[in-house]
MITORVO-215686 format. One record per residue (C-alpha): y, x, z; residue in three letters; residue number from 1. Coordinates in steps of 0.25 Angstrom, whole numbers. Example, Ala and Ser with C-alpha at 12.3 -4.5 7.8 and 13.67 -1.06 7.14 Angstrom:
// MITORVO-215686
+-------+-------+-------+-----+-----+
|    yy |    xx |    zz |   r |   k |
+-------+-------+-------+-----+-----+
|   -18 |    49 |    31 | ala |   1 |
|    -4 |    55 |    29 | ser |   2 |
+-------+-------+-------+-----+-----+
***
This chain:
// MITORVO-215686
+-------+-------+-------+-----+-----+
|    yy |    xx |    zz |   r |   k |
+-------+-------+-------+-----+-----+
|   149 |   -33 |  -155 | met |   1 |
|   156 |   -28 |  -142 | ala |   2 |
|   171 |   -27 |  -142 | thr |   3 |
|   181 |   -20 |  -134 | arg |   4 |
|   193 |   -27 |  -127 | ser |   5 |
|   206 |   -20 |  -128 | gly |   6 |
|   220 |   -23 |  -123 | pro |   7 |
|   222 |   -32 |  -135 | arg |   8 |
|   210 |   -40 |  -132 | thr |   9 |
|   214 |   -42 |  -118 | cys |  10 |
|   227 |   -46 |  -122 | ala |  11 |
|   221 |   -57 |  -131 | ile |  12 |
|   212 |   -62 |  -120 | ile |  13 |
|   224 |   -62 |  -110 | gly |  14 |
|   232 |   -70 |  -120 | ser |  15 |
|   221 |   -80 |  -122 | ala |  16 |
|   219 |   -82 |  -107 | leu |  17 |
|   234 |   -84 |  -105 | ala |  18 |
|   234 |   -95 |  -116 | leu |  19 |
|   222 |  -102 |  -110 | trp |  20 |
|   228 |  -103 |   -97 | phe |  21 |
|   241 |  -108 |  -103 | ala |  22 |
|   234 |  -118 |  -110 | ala |  23 |
|   226 |  -123 |   -98 | gly |  24 |
|   239 |  -124 |   -90 | ser |  25 |
|   246 |  -132 |  -102 | ala |  26 |
|   235 |  -142 |  -101 | leu |  27 |
|   238 |  -145 |   -86 | ala |  28 |
|   249 |  -156 |   -84 | asp |  29 |
|   256 |  -161 |   -72 | pro |  30 |
|   250 |  -172 |   -65 | val |  31 |
|   258 |  -185 |   -68 | lys |  32 |
|   255 |  -196 |   -57 | val |  33 |
|   258 |  -207 |   -68 | glu |  34 |
|   245 |  -203 |   -74 | asp |  35 |
|   236 |  -205 |   -62 | tyr |  36 |
|   232 |  -217 |   -53 | ser |  37 |
|   227 |  -211 |   -40 | ala |  38 |
|   236 |  -203 |   -30 | phe |  39 |
|   236 |  -196 |   -16 | trp |  40 |
|   248 |  -199 |    -8 | leu |  41 |
|   250 |  -189 |     3 | trp |  42 |
|   259 |  -190 |    16 | ala |  43 |
|   273 |  -186 |    12 | gly |  44 |
|   272 |  -189 |    -3 | val |  45 |
|   281 |  -200 |    -7 | lys |  46 |
|   274 |  -212 |   -15 | pro |  47 |
|   277 |  -211 |   -30 | gln |  48 |
|   278 |  -223 |   -40 | pro |  49 |
|   265 |  -219 |   -46 | val |  50 |
|   258 |  -225 |   -33 | leu |  51 |
|   262 |  -239 |   -37 | lys |  52 |
|   252 |  -238 |   -48 | thr |  53 |
|   241 |  -230 |   -42 | ala |  54 |
|   227 |  -234 |   -42 | lys |  55 |
|   223 |  -226 |   -30 | glu |  56 |
|   231 |  -219 |   -19 | ile |  57 |
|   225 |  -209 |    -9 | tyr |  58 |
|   235 |  -210 |     3 | leu |  59 |
|   235 |  -200 |    14 | leu |  60 |
|   234 |  -207 |    27 | ala |  61 |
|   232 |  -196 |    37 | gly |  62 |
|   227 |  -183 |    41 | glu |  63 |
|   215 |  -179 |    50 | val |  64 |
|   218 |  -167 |    59 | arg |  65 |
|   212 |  -160 |    70 | gly |  66 |
|   197 |  -154 |    71 | asp |  67 |
|   196 |  -156 |    86 | ile |  68 |
|   204 |  -169 |    87 | his |  69 |
|   204 |  -175 |    74 | pro |  70 |
|   216 |  -185 |    72 | his |  71 |
|   224 |  -192 |    60 | ile |  72 |
|   238 |  -189 |    56 | ile |  73 |
|   243 |  -201 |    49 | ser |  74 |
|   250 |  -198 |    36 | gln |  75 |
|   253 |  -213 |    33 | arg |  76 |
|   261 |  -221 |    42 | ser |  77 |
|   261 |  -234 |    35 | ala |  78 |
|   250 |  -242 |    29 | thr |  79 |
|   251 |  -241 |    13 | pro |  80 |
|   251 |  -254 |     5 | lys |  81 |
|   246 |  -250 |    -9 | leu |  82 |
|   243 |  -262 |   -18 | ala |  83 |
|   233 |  -260 |   -30 | asn |  84 |
|   230 |  -246 |   -26 | thr |  85 |
|   217 |  -240 |   -21 | arg |  86 |
|   220 |  -232 |    -8 | leu |  87 |
|   213 |  -220 |    -2 | trp |  88 |
|   216 |  -217 |    12 | val |  89 |
|   217 |  -201 |    13 | val |  90 |
|   215 |  -193 |    25 | tyr |  91 |
|   219 |  -178 |    25 | arg |  92 |
|   208 |  -171 |    34 | ala |  93 |
|   211 |  -158 |    41 | gln |  94 |
|   198 |  -159 |    48 | thr |  95 |
|   185 |  -167 |    46 | ile |  96 |
|   181 |  -167 |    60 | leu |  97 |
|   184 |  -181 |    62 | trp |  98 |
|   181 |  -190 |    74 | asp |  99 |
|   179 |  -205 |    73 | glu | 100 |
|   193 |  -208 |    77 | arg | 101 |
|   198 |  -202 |    64 | val | 102 |
|   190 |  -210 |    55 | leu | 103 |
|   193 |  -223 |    63 | ala | 104 |
|   208 |  -221 |    61 | asn | 105 |
|   206 |  -218 |    46 | ile | 106 |
|   198 |  -231 |    44 | leu | 107 |
|   208 |  -239 |    52 | lys | 108 |
|   219 |  -234 |    43 | gln | 109 |
|   211 |  -237 |    30 | met | 110 |
|   208 |  -251 |    35 | asn | 111 |
|   222 |  -253 |    38 | ala | 112 |
|   226 |  -249 |    24 | trp | 113 |
|   216 |  -258 |    18 | gln | 114 |
|   220 |  -270 |    27 | ala | 115 |
|   235 |  -267 |    22 | ala | 116 |
|   230 |  -271 |     8 | gly | 117 |
|   227 |  -257 |     2 | asn | 118 |
|   214 |  -255 |    -6 | thr | 119 |
|   209 |  -243 |     2 | val | 120 |
|   198 |  -236 |    -6 | val | 121 |
|   194 |  -226 |     5 | gly | 122 |
|   197 |  -213 |    12 | leu | 123 |
|   200 |  -200 |     6 | gln | 124 |
|   198 |  -187 |    15 | ile | 125 |
|   207 |  -175 |    11 | asp | 126 |
|   200 |  -163 |    17 | phe | 127 |
|   200 |  -149 |    12 | asp | 128 |
|   185 |  -147 |    13 | ala | 129 |
|   181 |  -133 |    10 | gly | 130 |
|   172 |  -131 |    -2 | thr | 131 |
|   162 |  -124 |     6 | lys | 132 |
|   161 |  -135 |    17 | his | 133 |
|   159 |  -147 |     9 | leu | 134 |
|   146 |  -150 |    16 | asp | 135 |
|   154 |  -152 |    29 | arg | 136 |
|   164 |  -161 |    22 | tyr | 137 |
|   153 |  -169 |    17 | ala | 138 |
|   148 |  -171 |    31 | ser | 139 |
|   161 |  -176 |    36 | phe | 140 |
|   163 |  -185 |    24 | leu | 141 |
|   149 |  -191 |    26 | ala | 142 |
|   152 |  -195 |    40 | gly | 143 |
|   166 |  -201 |    35 | leu | 144 |
|   159 |  -209 |    24 | arg | 145 |
|   149 |  -215 |    34 | ala | 146 |
|   160 |  -220 |    43 | asp | 147 |
|   169 |  -225 |    32 | leu | 148 |
|   168 |  -239 |    28 | pro | 149 |
|   160 |  -241 |    15 | leu | 150 |
|   172 |  -248 |     8 | his | 151 |
|   180 |  -235 |     9 | tyr | 152 |
|   178 |  -224 |     0 | lys | 153 |
|   178 |  -209 |     4 | leu | 154 |
|   185 |  -199 |    -4 | gly | 155 |
|   189 |  -184 |    -2 | val | 156 |
|   198 |  -174 |    -8 | thr | 157 |
|   191 |  -161 |   -13 | gly | 158 |
|   195 |  -147 |   -16 | leu | 159 |
|   195 |  -143 |   -30 | leu | 160 |
|   185 |  -131 |   -26 | asp | 161 |
|   174 |  -142 |   -23 | trp | 162 |
|   172 |  -143 |   -37 | ser | 163 |
|   169 |  -129 |   -40 | ala | 164 |
|   164 |  -123 |   -27 | asn | 165 |
|   159 |  -135 |   -19 | gly | 166 |
|   145 |  -134 |   -13 | asp | 167 |
|   137 |  -144 |   -21 | pro | 168 |
|   130 |  -149 |    -9 | ala | 169 |
|   143 |  -152 |    -1 | gly | 170 |
|   149 |  -159 |   -13 | leu | 171 |
|   137 |  -168 |   -15 | asp | 172 |
|   138 |  -171 |     0 | ala | 173 |
|   152 |  -175 |    -2 | ile | 174 |
|   149 |  -183 |   -14 | ala | 175 |
|   139 |  -191 |    -6 | gly | 176 |
|   150 |  -197 |     3 | val | 177 |
|   163 |  -198 |    -4 | val | 178 |
|   168 |  -207 |   -15 | asp | 179 |
|   177 |  -197 |   -21 | glu | 180 |
|   183 |  -183 |   -20 | val | 181 |
|   197 |  -179 |   -26 | val | 182 |
|   197 |  -165 |   -30 | leu | 183 |
|   211 |  -159 |   -29 | gln | 184 |
|   216 |  -149 |   -39 | ile | 185 |
|   228 |  -145 |   -30 | tyr | 186 |
|   230 |  -139 |   -17 | gln | 187 |
|   242 |  -142 |    -9 | gly | 188 |
|   253 |  -146 |   -20 | arg | 189 |
|   247 |  -136 |   -30 | arg | 190 |
|   237 |  -138 |   -41 | val | 191 |
|   225 |  -128 |   -39 | ile | 192 |
|   226 |  -117 |   -50 | pro | 193 |
|   213 |  -117 |   -59 | gly | 194 |
|   209 |  -131 |   -54 | tyr | 195 |
|   203 |  -133 |   -68 | glu | 196 |
|   191 |  -123 |   -65 | ser | 197 |
|   188 |  -131 |   -53 | tyr | 198 |
|   187 |  -144 |   -61 | leu | 199 |
|   178 |  -138 |   -71 | ala | 200 |
|   167 |  -138 |   -60 | arg | 201 |
|   168 |  -152 |   -56 | leu | 202 |
|   153 |  -154 |   -59 | asp | 203 |
|   150 |  -151 |   -44 | lys | 204 |
|   158 |  -164 |   -40 | met | 205 |
|   147 |  -175 |   -40 | arg | 206 |
|   156 |  -185 |   -34 | met | 207 |
|   167 |  -194 |   -39 | pro | 208 |
|   180 |  -186 |   -39 | phe | 209 |
|   194 |  -186 |   -43 | arg | 210 |
|   204 |  -175 |   -46 | ile | 211 |
|   216 |  -173 |   -36 | gly | 212 |
|   229 |  -170 |   -44 | leu | 213 |
|   243 |  -165 |   -39 | leu | 214 |
|   255 |  -173 |   -44 | gln | 215 |
|   262 |  -165 |   -55 | asn | 216 |
|   251 |  -154 |   -53 | gly | 217 |
|   244 |  -148 |   -65 | asp | 218 |
|   232 |  -155 |   -70 | trp | 219 |
|   223 |  -154 |   -82 | his | 220 |
|   210 |  -162 |   -82 | ala | 221 |
|   198 |  -155 |   -88 | pro | 222 |
|   190 |  -162 |   -98 | ser | 223 |
|   178 |  -162 |   -90 | ser | 224 |
|   184 |  -169 |   -78 | leu | 225 |
|   185 |  -182 |   -86 | leu | 226 |
|   170 |  -181 |   -90 | gln | 227 |
|   166 |  -179 |   -75 | asn | 228 |
|   159 |  -192 |   -71 | pro | 229 |
|   164 |  -190 |   -56 | trp | 230 |
|   178 |  -189 |   -60 | phe | 231 |
|   186 |  -201 |   -55 | asn | 232 |
|   201 |  -197 |   -58 | gly | 233 |
|   213 |  -191 |   -51 | tyr | 234 |
|   221 |  -192 |   -38 | val | 235 |
|   235 |  -186 |   -39 | val | 236 |
|   242 |  -180 |   -26 | phe | 237 |
|   256 |  -185 |   -26 | leu | 238 |
|   267 |  -176 |   -23 | leu | 239 |
|   282 |  -178 |   -19 | asn | 240 |
|   292 |  -175 |   -30 | asp | 241 |
|   296 |  -160 |   -29 | gln | 242 |
|   308 |  -161 |   -38 | thr | 243 |
+-------+-------+-------+-----+-----+
***
């Protein structure tokens, strides 16, 4: 039997929705670094005590800039010495129009860090590849993988939108050349509102992935995440103390 919805019904629905949203927010807890073992350390961010027990550190080494004349801007003046820690060398890329000198300089730094006693896992590229242009990014990564020594892994950061709107062919192409992608649930220094809806569509990610969290940012892991066979854990982006 059909029913009519009046003001009272609308009020009940509105209250129910408000309670639902409130409950969802209550489930989200601030990210405490003590609960994790892999971290990004960016330029200008002070090392924290948790790094002494970290299993993996993604360390920003430099930025690649310039479409016409690509060049590296160093973000790390001294060679790190991290005992008992797996080290990813990270380069922030403002352009993917690289020439052979760029990669040669990157490899020189990676080899120097390895020679200093660090366990260098591989190279991570931090590039905001647009969801609609994943095929172009995959082509760049394929060339990079071909020139990267086999003992180094290749990883990338990924936009959360990849999981929802990424072209399957583009994602498959990236999956064929990278060892992992870290999907970031934040932008800048803020957690993306509604990140849960993106994570609900991770079935498109047919490659090893991690979730990038923000220190002290909200996070609630959906139950489906732990059941995903491609999920490999978390990486936390460290921030300076704002107090």
